[in-house]
C-alpha angles and dihedrals in degrees: 000000000000091000091052090051092052090050090050092049092047092050090050091051092050090050093056113100114238111268140183121254089225134004134176123199125187137159114271121222094191114140089210114105125213129042129297125187137171130186138191133170104313098351142085132188117191135171130189146078120313087257088056091047088054090052089055098042095048097029095234134131133253095263091053094066119077139164128024132109123317093255090060089093098027113050115070127214138189121218125191112180137172130198125216093247139013095298117183126228098273090050092046091051091050088052090049089055089054091048093052090050092049103040102028094034084232115184119182141166132201124234140158126236132181108239141160109283143147126257116212106218139161116273119236089252089063132237113318098195129067128223118257115246114237095359113182118194127346140238138179134187124196125195133156104320096342136095115185113192136186120189093347120167122215090251091055091046088054088052091050092049089049089060092048093049098036089227137095115279120187123197107234096156094104086213118143127202137055127274142206116212147136116226118195131183139165121270094190120118130017129327093276091051092051092047092049090051091051092050091049092047092052090055099042098039104032106019092240133126137202115217124191110236142148109254137171110265124197108233136193110212117198110222097174139005135165131190111256124236112252117253 
């Protein structure tokens, strides 16, 4: 009987979603747009709209979140949360998902839709960079017209380009390994000029090409959300 009770209690504990020990949410009056977040062992501080908080919690991009009330991408919030122990980033993000469900009454579902996107493929000239032997870790910095990368995989490059273009980019190069490179393009002219320069630089400097296609995109659809009470 006692053994059965312990099994029942253990199963109940396993079923509980990960949660913070303490969390404060308040409206943010910051004039800064976008999302900012910072983590340390067992803590996370994040500021932005609820849509931005969803990006962080589920590690998706702007175009992957749809639905929800109008204020989803207007009202800004500040969250300061602490875990019971020295939780790492994946654990903290899982706890943030729980917090959004509890305090914002956030209800979502996942679906796929076919949408305009870019496919990152090899150019006819072939790849012009070589993989780094024994690469450990990766980093990339992007400034005006420059991407500097260390140990970057093609998948992570696609992710970086997606941020630069504000559109989905899928890695279809089928190229393993990690790469060091510096990609530079012109930022003169209008948006189309800058984009054309980036496309040309990818081909001439890296031997890569972006092709416009329609591809399946993973989406988070917001079914319900409510503004939290301040604490």
